[in-house]
Backbone atoms as SQL, in Angstrom:
CREATE TABLE atoms (id INTEGER PRIMARY KEY, chain TEXT, resi INTEGER, resn TEXT, atom TEXT, x REAL, y REAL, z REAL);
INSERT INTO atoms VALUES
  (1, 'A', 1, 'MET', 'N', -37.227, -49.994, 82.423),
  (2, 'A', 1, 'MET', 'CA', -36.017, -49.961, 81.617),
  (3, 'A', 1, 'MET', 'C', -36.313, -49.181, 80.333),
  (4, 'A', 2, 'ASN', 'N', -35.392, -48.327, 79.955),
  (5, 'A', 2, 'ASN', 'CA', -35.571, -47.534, 78.743),
  (6, 'A', 2, 'ASN', 'C', -34.953, -48.271, 77.549),
  (7, 'A', 3, 'TYR', 'N', -35.803, -48.980, 76.837),
  (8, 'A', 3, 'TYR', 'CA', -35.342, -49.785, 75.705),
  (9, 'A', 3, 'TYR', 'C', -34.822, -48.916, 74.565),
  (10, 'A', 4, 'ASP', 'N', -35.420, -47.761, 74.371),
  (11, 'A', 4, 'ASP', 'CA', -34.974, -46.878, 73.282),
  (12, 'A', 4, 'ASP', 'C', -33.508, -46.475, 73.471),
  (13, 'A', 5, 'ASN', 'N', -33.132, -46.171, 74.699),
  (14, 'A', 5, 'ASN', 'CA', -31.736, -45.807, 74.970),
  (15, 'A', 5, 'ASN', 'C', -30.795, -46.983, 74.743),
  (16, 'A', 6, 'LEU', 'N', -31.215, -48.176, 75.150),
  (17, 'A', 6, 'LEU', 'CA', -30.381, -49.359, 74.928),
  (18, 'A', 6, 'LEU', 'C', -30.194, -49.609, 73.431),
  (19, 'A', 7, 'ILE', 'N', -31.249, -49.431, 72.661),
  (20, 'A', 7, 'ILE', 'CA', -31.146, -49.630, 71.213),
  (21, 'A', 7, 'ILE', 'C', -30.226, -48.588, 70.590),
  (22, 'A', 8, 'LYS', 'N', -30.315, -47.356, 71.041),
  (23, 'A', 8, 'LYS', 'CA', -29.421, -46.304, 70.525),
  (24, 'A', 8, 'LYS', 'C', -27.957, -46.629, 70.837),
  (25, 'A', 9, 'LYS', 'N', -27.712, -47.223, 71.998),
  (26, 'A', 9, 'LYS', 'CA', -26.345, -47.563, 72.394),
  (27, 'A', 9, 'LYS', 'C', -25.734, -48.653, 71.515),
  (28, 'A', 10, 'LEU', 'N', -26.564, -49.355, 70.761),
  (29, 'A', 10, 'LEU', 'CA', -26.048, -50.384, 69.861),
  (30, 'A', 10, 'LEU', 'C', -25.234, -49.782, 68.714),
  (31, 'A', 11, 'SER', 'N', -25.379, -48.486, 68.514),
  (32, 'A', 11, 'SER', 'CA', -24.666, -47.832, 67.412),
  (33, 'A', 11, 'SER', 'C', -23.587, -46.873, 67.890),
  (34, 'A', 12, 'ALA', 'N', -23.434, -46.720, 69.177),
  (35, 'A', 12, 'ALA', 'CA', -22.474, -45.749, 69.697),
  (36, 'A', 12, 'ALA', 'C', -21.642, -46.378, 70.808),
  (37, 'A', 13, 'GLY', 'N', -20.522, -45.764, 71.053),
  (38, 'A', 13, 'GLY', 'CA', -19.696, -46.235, 72.157),
  (39, 'A', 13, 'GLY', 'C', -18.748, -47.345, 71.762),
  (40, 'A', 14, 'THR', 'N', -18.176, -47.941, 72.771),
  (41, 'A', 14, 'THR', 'CA', -17.193, -48.998, 72.566),
  (42, 'A', 14, 'THR', 'C', -17.889, -50.317, 72.265),
  (43, 'A', 15, 'TRP', 'N', -17.110, -51.268, 71.813),
  (44, 'A', 15, 'TRP', 'CA', -17.628, -52.610, 71.552),
  (45, 'A', 15, 'TRP', 'C', -18.225, -53.197, 72.831),
  (46, 'A', 16, 'GLU', 'N', -17.576, -52.982, 73.956),
  (47, 'A', 16, 'GLU', 'CA', -18.058, -53.511, 75.229),
  (48, 'A', 16, 'GLU', 'C', -19.417, -52.911, 75.584),
  (49, 'A', 17, 'GLU', 'N', -19.597, -51.614, 75.312),
  (50, 'A', 17, 'GLU', 'CA', -20.882, -50.969, 75.599),
  (51, 'A', 17, 'GLU', 'C', -21.992, -51.523, 74.700),
  (52, 'A', 18, 'LYS', 'N', -21.642, -51.789, 73.466),
  (53, 'A', 18, 'LYS', 'CA', -22.626, -52.366, 72.539),
  (54, 'A', 18, 'LYS', 'C', -23.034, -53.761, 73.010),
  (55, 'A', 19, 'ILE', 'N', -22.058, -54.555, 73.434),
  (56, 'A', 19, 'ILE', 'CA', -22.351, -55.916, 73.902),
  (57, 'A', 19, 'ILE', 'C', -23.186, -55.875, 75.178),
  (58, 'A', 20, 'LYS', 'N', -22.878, -54.943, 76.041),
  (59, 'A', 20, 'LYS', 'CA', -23.641, -54.814, 77.284),
  (60, 'A', 20, 'LYS', 'C', -25.096, -54.440, 76.981),
  (61, 'A', 21, 'SER', 'N', -25.300, -53.511, 76.075),
  (62, 'A', 21, 'SER', 'CA', -26.656, -53.117, 75.686),
  (63, 'A', 21, 'SER', 'C', -27.390, -54.280, 75.022),
  (64, 'A', 22, 'ALA', 'N', -26.695, -54.974, 74.126),
  (65, 'A', 22, 'ALA', 'CA', -27.308, -56.125, 73.453),
  (66, 'A', 22, 'ALA', 'C', -27.692, -57.196, 74.469),
  (67, 'A', 23, 'GLY', 'N', -26.832, -57.422, 75.450),
  (68, 'A', 23, 'GLY', 'CA', -27.127, -58.410, 76.485),
  (69, 'A', 23, 'GLY', 'C', -28.361, -58.044, 77.294),
  (70, 'A', 24, 'ALA', 'N', -28.482, -56.766, 77.616),
  (71, 'A', 24, 'ALA', 'CA', -29.661, -56.309, 78.364),
  (72, 'A', 24, 'ALA', 'C', -30.935, -56.475, 77.531),
  (73, 'A', 25, 'LEU', 'N', -30.844, -56.196, 76.241),
  (74, 'A', 25, 'LEU', 'CA', -32.004, -56.355, 75.362),
  (75, 'A', 25, 'LEU', 'C', -32.356, -57.829, 75.162),
  (76, 'A', 26, 'LEU', 'N', -31.358, -58.671, 75.171),
  (77, 'A', 26, 'LEU', 'CA', -31.575, -60.104, 74.980),
  (78, 'A', 26, 'LEU', 'C', -32.393, -60.710, 76.115),
  (79, 'A', 27, 'VAL', 'N', -32.171, -60.251, 77.324),
  (80, 'A', 27, 'VAL', 'CA', -32.890, -60.806, 78.476),
  (81, 'A', 27, 'VAL', 'C', -34.108, -59.971, 78.869),
  (82, 'A', 28, 'ALA', 'N', -34.365, -58.895, 78.140),
  (83, 'A', 28, 'ALA', 'CA', -35.505, -58.031, 78.452),
  (84, 'A', 28, 'ALA', 'C', -36.814, -58.758, 78.153),
  (85, 'A', 29, 'ASP', 'N', -37.887, -58.241, 78.736),
  (86, 'A', 29, 'ASP', 'CA', -39.190, -58.861, 78.510),
  (87, 'A', 29, 'ASP', 'C', -39.666, -58.636, 77.072),
  (88, 'A', 30, 'LYS', 'N', -40.780, -59.234, 76.746),
  (89, 'A', 30, 'LYS', 'CA', -41.286, -59.212, 75.368),
  (90, 'A', 30, 'LYS', 'C', -41.672, -57.818, 74.892),
  (91, 'A', 31, 'LYS', 'N', -41.759, -56.853, 75.782),
  (92, 'A', 31, 'LYS', 'CA', -42.104, -55.485, 75.389),
  (93, 'A', 31, 'LYS', 'C', -41.066, -54.903, 74.434),
  (94, 'A', 32, 'VAL', 'N', -39.843, -55.385, 74.516),
  (95, 'A', 32, 'VAL', 'CA', -38.773, -54.862, 73.670),
  (96, 'A', 32, 'VAL', 'C', -38.847, -55.411, 72.244),
  (97, 'A', 33, 'ASP', 'N', -39.523, -56.519, 72.043),
  (98, 'A', 33, 'ASP', 'CA', -39.525, -57.174, 70.732),
  (99, 'A', 33, 'ASP', 'C', -40.045, -56.269, 69.619),
  (100, 'A', 34, 'GLU', 'N', -41.112, -55.553, 69.868),
  (101, 'A', 34, 'GLU', 'CA', -41.657, -54.650, 68.852),
  (102, 'A', 34, 'GLU', 'C', -40.656, -53.552, 68.502),
  (103, 'A', 35, 'LYS', 'N', -39.960, -53.051, 69.499),
  (104, 'A', 35, 'LYS', 'CA', -38.950, -52.018, 69.252),
  (105, 'A', 35, 'LYS', 'C', -37.784, -52.583, 68.441),
  (106, 'A', 36, 'LEU', 'N', -37.414, -53.817, 68.714),
  (107, 'A', 36, 'LEU', 'CA', -36.349, -54.454, 67.943),
  (108, 'A', 36, 'LEU', 'C', -36.785, -54.695, 66.498),
  (109, 'A', 37, 'LEU', 'N', -38.035, -55.075, 66.311),
  (110, 'A', 37, 'LEU', 'CA', -38.546, -55.245, 64.953),
  (111, 'A', 37, 'LEU', 'C', -38.505, -53.928, 64.187),
  (112, 'A', 38, 'MET', 'N', -38.879, -52.846, 64.850),
  (113, 'A', 38, 'MET', 'CA', -38.814, -51.532, 64.201),
  (114, 'A', 38, 'MET', 'C', -37.368, -51.144, 63.923),
  (115, 'A', 39, 'ALA', 'N', -36.451, -51.559, 64.783),
  (116, 'A', 39, 'ALA', 'CA', -35.031, -51.234, 64.606),
  (117, 'A', 39, 'ALA', 'C', -34.433, -51.912, 63.381),
  (118, 'A', 40, 'LEU', 'N', -35.076, -52.946, 62.869),
  (119, 'A', 40, 'LEU', 'CA', -34.586, -53.617, 61.662),
  (120, 'A', 40, 'LEU', 'C', -34.617, -52.691, 60.443),
  (121, 'A', 41, 'THR', 'N', -35.357, -51.602, 60.533),
  (122, 'A', 41, 'THR', 'CA', -35.424, -50.647, 59.426),
  (123, 'A', 41, 'THR', 'C', -34.669, -49.353, 59.738),
  (124, 'A', 42, 'ASP', 'N', -33.949, -49.343, 60.835),
  (125, 'A', 42, 'ASP', 'CA', -33.192, -48.145, 61.214),
  (126, 'A', 42, 'ASP', 'C', -32.150, -47.823, 60.145),
  (127, 'A', 43, 'GLU', 'N', -31.823, -46.561, 59.996),
  (128, 'A', 43, 'GLU', 'CA', -30.817, -46.165, 58.998),
  (129, 'A', 43, 'GLU', 'C', -29.405, -46.562, 59.415),
  (130, 'A', 44, 'ASN', 'N', -29.196, -46.834, 60.688),
  (131, 'A', 44, 'ASN', 'CA', -27.879, -47.198, 61.186),
  (132, 'A', 44, 'ASN', 'C', -27.637, -48.700, 61.025),
  (133, 'A', 45, 'ASP', 'N', -26.547, -49.054, 60.338),
  (134, 'A', 45, 'ASP', 'CA', -26.212, -50.458, 60.085),
  (135, 'A', 45, 'ASP', 'C', -26.039, -51.256, 61.369),
  (136, 'A', 46, 'ASP', 'N', -25.352, -50.662, 62.352),
  (137, 'A', 46, 'ASP', 'CA', -25.098, -51.376, 63.604),
  (138, 'A', 46, 'ASP', 'C', -26.405, -51.725, 64.320),
  (139, 'A', 47, 'ILE', 'N', -27.342, -50.800, 64.329),
  (140, 'A', 47, 'ILE', 'CA', -28.618, -51.054, 65.000),
  (141, 'A', 47, 'ILE', 'C', -29.365, -52.183, 64.293),
  (142, 'A', 48, 'ARG', 'N', -29.386, -52.168, 62.962),
  (143, 'A', 48, 'ARG', 'CA', -30.050, -53.255, 62.227),
  (144, 'A', 48, 'ARG', 'C', -29.388, -54.595, 62.531),
  (145, 'A', 49, 'TYR', 'N', -28.047, -54.606, 62.541),
  (146, 'A', 49, 'TYR', 'CA', -27.306, -55.835, 62.820),
  (147, 'A', 49, 'TYR', 'C', -27.667, -56.389, 64.199),
  (148, 'A', 50, 'TRP', 'N', -27.546, -55.552, 65.221),
  (149, 'A', 50, 'TRP', 'CA', -27.776, -56.019, 66.581),
  (150, 'A', 50, 'TRP', 'C', -29.234, -56.411, 66.807),
  (151, 'A', 51, 'ALA', 'N', -30.172, -55.651, 66.237),
  (152, 'A', 51, 'ALA', 'CA', -31.591, -55.995, 66.391),
  (153, 'A', 51, 'ALA', 'C', -31.859, -57.383, 65.805),
  (154, 'A', 52, 'LEU', 'N', -31.323, -57.640, 64.627),
  (155, 'A', 52, 'LEU', 'CA', -31.494, -58.946, 63.986),
  (156, 'A', 52, 'LEU', 'C', -30.827, -60.048, 64.809),
  (157, 'A', 53, 'LYS', 'N', -29.625, -59.788, 65.286),
  (158, 'A', 53, 'LYS', 'CA', -28.885, -60.774, 66.086),
  (159, 'A', 53, 'LYS', 'C', -29.648, -61.112, 67.370),
  (160, 'A', 54, 'ILE', 'N', -30.146, -60.100, 68.046),
  (161, 'A', 54, 'ILE', 'CA', -30.868, -60.313, 69.308),
  (162, 'A', 54, 'ILE', 'C', -32.148, -61.107, 69.066),
  (163, 'A', 55, 'LEU', 'N', -32.922, -60.708, 68.058),
  (164, 'A', 55, 'LEU', 'CA', -34.162, -61.434, 67.766),
  (165, 'A', 55, 'LEU', 'C', -33.872, -62.881, 67.376),
  (166, 'A', 56, 'GLY', 'N', -32.813, -63.085, 66.608),
  (167, 'A', 56, 'GLY', 'CA', -32.434, -64.437, 66.206),
  (168, 'A', 56, 'GLY', 'C', -32.023, -65.302, 67.382),
  (169, 'A', 57, 'GLU', 'N', -31.356, -64.699, 68.352),
  (170, 'A', 57, 'GLU', 'CA', -30.938, -65.462, 69.541),
  (171, 'A', 57, 'GLU', 'C', -32.090, -65.699, 70.508),
  (172, 'A', 58, 'LYS', 'N', -32.972, -64.698, 70.646),
  (173, 'A', 58, 'LYS', 'CA', -34.105, -64.851, 71.553),
  (174, 'A', 58, 'LYS', 'C', -35.101, -65.882, 71.055),
  (175, 'A', 59, 'TYR', 'N', -35.332, -65.851, 69.757),
  (176, 'A', 59, 'TYR', 'CA', -36.377, -66.684, 69.175),
  (177, 'A', 59, 'TYR', 'C', -35.865, -67.385, 67.918),
  (178, 'A', 60, 'PRO', 'N', -35.049, -68.410, 68.083),
  (179, 'A', 60, 'PRO', 'CA', -34.537, -69.107, 66.899),
  (180, 'A', 60, 'PRO', 'C', -35.691, -69.554, 65.998),
  (181, 'A', 61, 'GLN', 'N', -35.561, -69.285, 64.731),
  (182, 'A', 61, 'GLN', 'CA', -36.492, -69.649, 63.666),
  (183, 'A', 61, 'GLN', 'C', -37.776, -68.830, 63.646),
  (184, 'A', 62, 'LYS', 'N', -38.160, -68.203, 64.733),
  (185, 'A', 62, 'LYS', 'CA', -39.404, -67.427, 64.735),
  (186, 'A', 62, 'LYS', 'C', -39.304, -66.218, 63.808),
  (187, 'A', 63, 'TYR', 'N', -38.127, -65.643, 63.699),
  (188, 'A', 63, 'TYR', 'CA', -37.967, -64.430, 62.902),
  (189, 'A', 63, 'TYR', 'C', -37.244, -64.682, 61.579),
  (190, 'A', 64, 'ASN', 'N', -37.342, -65.899, 61.060),
  (191, 'A', 64, 'ASN', 'CA', -36.722, -66.203, 59.771),
  (192, 'A', 64, 'ASN', 'C', -37.247, -65.309, 58.661),
  (193, 'A', 65, 'PHE', 'N', -38.517, -64.942, 58.719),
  (194, 'A', 65, 'PHE', 'CA', -39.092, -64.055, 57.711),
  (195, 'A', 65, 'PHE', 'C', -38.298, -62.752, 57.639),
  (196, 'A', 66, 'TYR', 'N', -37.964, -62.204, 58.794),
  (197, 'A', 66, 'TYR', 'CA', -37.200, -60.952, 58.832),
  (198, 'A', 66, 'TYR', 'C', -35.751, -61.177, 58.407),
  (199, 'A', 67, 'ALA', 'N', -35.191, -62.299, 58.840),
  (200, 'A', 67, 'ALA', 'CA', -33.816, -62.608, 58.433),
  (201, 'A', 67, 'ALA', 'C', -33.742, -62.765, 56.925),
  (202, 'A', 68, 'GLU', 'N', -34.740, -63.400, 56.341),
  (203, 'A', 68, 'GLU', 'CA', -34.761, -63.583, 54.887),
  (204, 'A', 68, 'GLU', 'C', -34.782, -62.238, 54.168),
  (205, 'A', 69, 'SER', 'N', -35.584, -61.317, 54.656),
  (206, 'A', 69, 'SER', 'CA', -35.638, -59.996, 54.007),
  (207, 'A', 69, 'SER', 'C', -34.342, -59.220, 54.199),
  (208, 'A', 70, 'MET', 'N', -33.601, -59.526, 55.269),
  (209, 'A', 70, 'MET', 'CA', -32.343, -58.820, 55.528),
  (210, 'A', 70, 'MET', 'C', -31.204, -59.315, 54.629),
  (211, 'A', 71, 'LEU', 'N', -31.438, -60.367, 53.853),
  (212, 'A', 71, 'LEU', 'CA', -30.442, -60.798, 52.873),
  (213, 'A', 71, 'LEU', 'C', -30.221, -59.732, 51.806),
  (214, 'A', 72, 'GLU', 'N', -31.137, -58.786, 51.720),
  (215, 'A', 72, 'GLU', 'CA', -31.045, -57.693, 50.743),
  (216, 'A', 72, 'GLU', 'C', -30.495, -56.416, 51.374),
  (217, 'A', 73, 'ASP', 'N', -30.086, -56.452, 52.623),
  (218, 'A', 73, 'ASP', 'CA', -29.613, -55.255, 53.318),
  (219, 'A', 73, 'ASP', 'C', -28.390, -54.662, 52.623),
  (220, 'A', 74, 'THR', 'N', -28.191, -53.368, 52.791),
  (221, 'A', 74, 'THR', 'CA', -27.048, -52.689, 52.173),
  (222, 'A', 74, 'THR', 'C', -25.730, -52.997, 52.868),
  (223, 'A', 75, 'ALA', 'N', -25.777, -53.366, 54.127),
  (224, 'A', 75, 'ALA', 'CA', -24.549, -53.645, 54.887),
  (225, 'A', 75, 'ALA', 'C', -24.220, -55.134, 54.835),
  (226, 'A', 76, 'TRP', 'N', -22.994, -55.452, 54.444),
  (227, 'A', 76, 'TRP', 'CA', -22.610, -56.858, 54.303),
  (228, 'A', 76, 'TRP', 'C', -22.693, -57.612, 55.623),
  (229, 'A', 77, 'PHE', 'N', -22.368, -56.965, 56.753),
  (230, 'A', 77, 'PHE', 'CA', -22.384, -57.682, 58.028),
  (231, 'A', 77, 'PHE', 'C', -23.807, -57.946, 58.508),
  (232, 'A', 78, 'VAL', 'N', -24.766, -57.144, 58.085),
  (233, 'A', 78, 'VAL', 'CA', -26.175, -57.431, 58.384),
  (234, 'A', 78, 'VAL', 'C', -26.614, -58.642, 57.563),
  (235, 'A', 79, 'ARG', 'N', -26.208, -58.679, 56.304),
  (236, 'A', 79, 'ARG', 'CA', -26.528, -59.829, 55.457),
  (237, 'A', 79, 'ARG', 'C', -25.906, -61.104, 56.026),
  (238, 'A', 80, 'CYS', 'N', -24.683, -61.016, 56.518),
  (239, 'A', 80, 'CYS', 'CA', -24.026, -62.182, 57.129),
  (240, 'A', 80, 'CYS', 'C', -24.806, -62.671, 58.346),
  (241, 'A', 81, 'GLN', 'N', -25.294, -61.755, 59.146),
  (242, 'A', 81, 'GLN', 'CA', -26.083, -62.146, 60.310),
  (243, 'A', 81, 'GLN', 'C', -27.373, -62.826, 59.871),
  (244, 'A', 82, 'ALA', 'N', -27.987, -62.322, 58.819),
  (245, 'A', 82, 'ALA', 'CA', -29.201, -62.947, 58.297),
  (246, 'A', 82, 'ALA', 'C', -28.905, -64.371, 57.833),
  (247, 'A', 83, 'VAL', 'N', -27.793, -64.556, 57.139),
  (248, 'A', 83, 'VAL', 'CA', -27.401, -65.892, 56.693),
  (249, 'A', 83, 'VAL', 'C', -27.178, -66.795, 57.892),
  (250, 'A', 84, 'SER', 'N', -26.509, -66.297, 58.901),
  (251, 'A', 84, 'SER', 'CA', -26.234, -67.083, 60.096),
  (252, 'A', 84, 'SER', 'C', -27.531, -67.567, 60.740),
  (253, 'A', 85, 'ILE', 'N', -28.515, -66.708, 60.830),
  (254, 'A', 85, 'ILE', 'CA', -29.804, -67.085, 61.418),
  (255, 'A', 85, 'ILE', 'C', -30.486, -68.141, 60.559),
  (256, 'A', 86, 'LEU', 'N', -30.480, -67.934, 59.254),
  (257, 'A', 86, 'LEU', 'CA', -31.142, -68.882, 58.364),
  (258, 'A', 86, 'LEU', 'C', -30.419, -70.219, 58.326),
  (259, 'A', 87, 'MET', 'N', -29.093, -70.191, 58.418),
  (260, 'A', 87, 'MET', 'CA', -28.328, -71.434, 58.394),
  (261, 'A', 87, 'MET', 'C', -28.539, -72.250, 59.667),
  (262, 'A', 88, 'ASP', 'N', -28.915, -71.596, 60.745),
  (263, 'A', 88, 'ASP', 'CA', -29.181, -72.309, 61.992),
  (264, 'A', 88, 'ASP', 'C', -30.581, -72.923, 62.017),
  (265, 'A', 89, 'SER', 'N', -31.364, -72.645, 60.994),
  (266, 'A', 89, 'SER', 'CA', -32.700, -73.215, 60.914),
  (267, 'A', 89, 'SER', 'C', -32.745, -74.177, 59.729),
  (268, 'A', 90, 'ASP', 'N', -33.911, -74.435, 59.242),
  (269, 'A', 90, 'ASP', 'CA', -34.066, -75.301, 58.076),
  (270, 'A', 90, 'ASP', 'C', -33.712, -74.481, 56.840),
  (271, 'A', 91, 'TYR', 'N', -32.415, -74.391, 56.567),
  (272, 'A', 91, 'TYR', 'CA', -31.950, -73.465, 55.542),
  (273, 'A', 91, 'TYR', 'C', -32.203, -73.933, 54.126),
  (274, 'A', 92, 'GLU', 'N', -32.604, -75.161, 53.927),
  (275, 'A', 92, 'GLU', 'CA', -32.792, -75.672, 52.571),
  (276, 'A', 92, 'GLU', 'C', -33.731, -74.778, 51.763),
  (277, 'A', 93, 'LYS', 'N', -34.772, -74.267, 52.398),
  (278, 'A', 93, 'LYS', 'CA', -35.710, -73.448, 51.640),
  (279, 'A', 93, 'LYS', 'C', -35.159, -72.041, 51.369),
  (280, 'A', 94, 'TYR', 'N', -34.066, -71.671, 52.026),
  (281, 'A', 94, 'TYR', 'CA', -33.469, -70.351, 51.826),
  (282, 'A', 94, 'TYR', 'C', -32.214, -70.399, 50.955),
  (283, 'A', 95, 'ILE', 'N', -31.757, -71.586, 50.611),
  (284, 'A', 95, 'ILE', 'CA', -30.459, -71.723, 49.978),
  (285, 'A', 95, 'ILE', 'C', -30.376, -70.971, 48.649),
  (286, 'A', 96, 'LYS', 'N', -31.450, -70.929, 47.870),
  (287, 'A', 96, 'LYS', 'CA', -31.422, -70.206, 46.597),
  (288, 'A', 96, 'LYS', 'C', -31.173, -68.725, 46.814),
  (289, 'A', 97, 'LYS', 'N', -31.843, -68.160, 47.803),
  (290, 'A', 97, 'LYS', 'CA', -31.644, -66.729, 48.079),
  (291, 'A', 97, 'LYS', 'C', -30.242, -66.462, 48.611),
  (292, 'A', 98, 'ILE', 'N', -29.732, -67.374, 49.427),
  (293, 'A', 98, 'ILE', 'CA', -28.381, -67.211, 49.958),
  (294, 'A', 98, 'ILE', 'C', -27.366, -67.301, 48.819),
  (295, 'A', 99, 'LYS', 'N', -27.548, -68.252, 47.932),
  (296, 'A', 99, 'LYS', 'CA', -26.638, -68.366, 46.796),
  (297, 'A', 99, 'LYS', 'C', -26.711, -67.135, 45.901),
  (298, 'A', 100, 'LYS', 'N', -27.906, -66.595, 45.718),
  (299, 'A', 100, 'LYS', 'CA', -28.054, -65.370, 44.927),
  (300, 'A', 100, 'LYS', 'C', -27.262, -64.238, 45.577),
  (301, 'A', 101, 'MET', 'N', -27.361, -64.143, 46.887),
  (302, 'A', 101, 'MET', 'CA', -26.619, -63.106, 47.588),
  (303, 'A', 101, 'MET', 'C', -25.123, -63.316, 47.417),
  (304, 'A', 102, 'LEU', 'N', -24.670, -64.560, 47.457),
  (305, 'A', 102, 'LEU', 'CA', -23.249, -64.842, 47.284),
  (306, 'A', 102, 'LEU', 'C', -22.742, -64.335, 45.936),
  (307, 'A', 103, 'LYS', 'N', -23.542, -64.482, 44.902),
  (308, 'A', 103, 'LYS', 'CA', -23.112, -64.048, 43.572),
  (309, 'A', 103, 'LYS', 'C', -22.963, -62.533, 43.485),
  (310, 'A', 104, 'THR', 'N', -23.712, -61.796, 44.271),
  (311, 'A', 104, 'THR', 'CA', -23.652, -60.341, 44.209),
  (312, 'A', 104, 'THR', 'C', -22.793, -59.741, 45.319),
  (313, 'A', 105, 'GLU', 'N', -22.286, -60.597, 46.188),
  (314, 'A', 105, 'GLU', 'CA', -21.490, -60.111, 47.327),
  (315, 'A', 105, 'GLU', 'C', -20.132, -59.615, 46.862),
  (316, 'A', 106, 'THR', 'N', -19.698, -58.495, 47.420),
  (317, 'A', 106, 'THR', 'CA', -18.401, -57.938, 47.052),
  (318, 'A', 106, 'THR', 'C', -17.413, -57.928, 48.209),
  (319, 'A', 107, 'GLU', 'N', -17.874, -58.133, 49.402),
  (320, 'A', 107, 'GLU', 'CA', -16.978, -58.098, 50.550),
  (321, 'A', 107, 'GLU', 'C', -16.357, -59.479, 50.769),
  (322, 'A', 108, 'GLU', 'N', -15.049, -59.571, 50.640),
  (323, 'A', 108, 'GLU', 'CA', -14.359, -60.857, 50.740),
  (324, 'A', 108, 'GLU', 'C', -14.587, -61.535, 52.088),
  (325, 'A', 109, 'GLU', 'N', -14.570, -60.778, 53.164),
  (326, 'A', 109, 'GLU', 'CA', -14.791, -61.371, 54.481),
  (327, 'A', 109, 'GLU', 'C', -16.175, -62.003, 54.573),
  (328, 'A', 110, 'ALA', 'N', -17.170, -61.340, 54.023),
  (329, 'A', 110, 'ALA', 'CA', -18.528, -61.881, 54.055),
  (330, 'A', 110, 'ALA', 'C', -18.611, -63.167, 53.247),
  (331, 'A', 111, 'LEU', 'N', -17.977, -63.182, 52.101),
  (332, 'A', 111, 'LEU', 'CA', -17.966, -64.391, 51.275),
  (333, 'A', 111, 'LEU', 'C', -17.348, -65.557, 52.021),
  (334, 'A', 112, 'ASP', 'N', -16.215, -65.328, 52.640),
  (335, 'A', 112, 'ASP', 'CA', -15.546, -66.396, 53.377),
  (336, 'A', 112, 'ASP', 'C', -16.426, -66.922, 54.503),
  (337, 'A', 113, 'PHE', 'N', -17.048, -66.003, 55.227),
  (338, 'A', 113, 'PHE', 'CA', -17.925, -66.378, 56.338),
  (339, 'A', 113, 'PHE', 'C', -19.080, -67.241, 55.840),
  (340, 'A', 114, 'ILE', 'N', -19.735, -66.783, 54.792),
  (341, 'A', 114, 'ILE', 'CA', -20.914, -67.494, 54.294),
  (342, 'A', 114, 'ILE', 'C', -20.510, -68.850, 53.718),
  (343, 'A', 115, 'LYS', 'N', -19.419, -68.907, 52.986),
  (344, 'A', 115, 'LYS', 'CA', -18.977, -70.181, 52.424),
  (345, 'A', 115, 'LYS', 'C', -18.678, -71.195, 53.530),
  (346, 'A', 116, 'GLU', 'N', -18.082, -70.741, 54.621),
  (347, 'A', 116, 'GLU', 'CA', -17.797, -71.632, 55.749),
  (348, 'A', 116, 'GLU', 'C', -19.090, -72.151, 56.364),
  (349, 'A', 117, 'LYS', 'N', -20.093, -71.252, 56.501),
  (350, 'A', 117, 'LYS', 'CA', -21.371, -71.668, 57.080),
  (351, 'A', 117, 'LYS', 'C', -22.045, -72.718, 56.199),
  (352, 'A', 118, 'ILE', 'N', -21.962, -72.559, 54.895),
  (353, 'A', 118, 'ILE', 'CA', -22.610, -73.495, 53.994),
  (354, 'A', 118, 'ILE', 'C', -21.902, -74.856, 54.021),
  (355, 'A', 119, 'LYS', 'N', -20.581, -74.855, 54.161),
  (356, 'A', 119, 'LYS', 'CA', -19.819, -76.107, 54.194),
  (357, 'A', 119, 'LYS', 'C', -20.120, -76.926, 55.439),
  (358, 'A', 120, 'SER', 'N', -20.309, -76.256, 56.563),
  (359, 'A', 120, 'SER', 'CA', -20.461, -76.990, 57.833),
  (360, 'A', 120, 'SER', 'C', -21.842, -77.547, 58.041);
């Protein structure tokens, strides 16, 4: 399987094509994990988002270190995904960083999403 092509498809095509590629990467063997980790630094926002989402779903809590660093990402939806991953784990130790991000957040949709996650 060509993992590089699947990762590239995360940034192009229709929503359905992105979901199909993400699904294939989610069930792929561990060989893809290193490529997904490298994709966290890709210049494309969609690729960073999907790489983080896939790693978070494959290995809950294992990649919290990466999710924590993604709280500083330039794209609000990548930051939201990082919050989602951290909130699904022992988020108490991350709450200060999440609150800091909330204070600097400018996207209303992201604020609403994060506030809902914190309430629940």
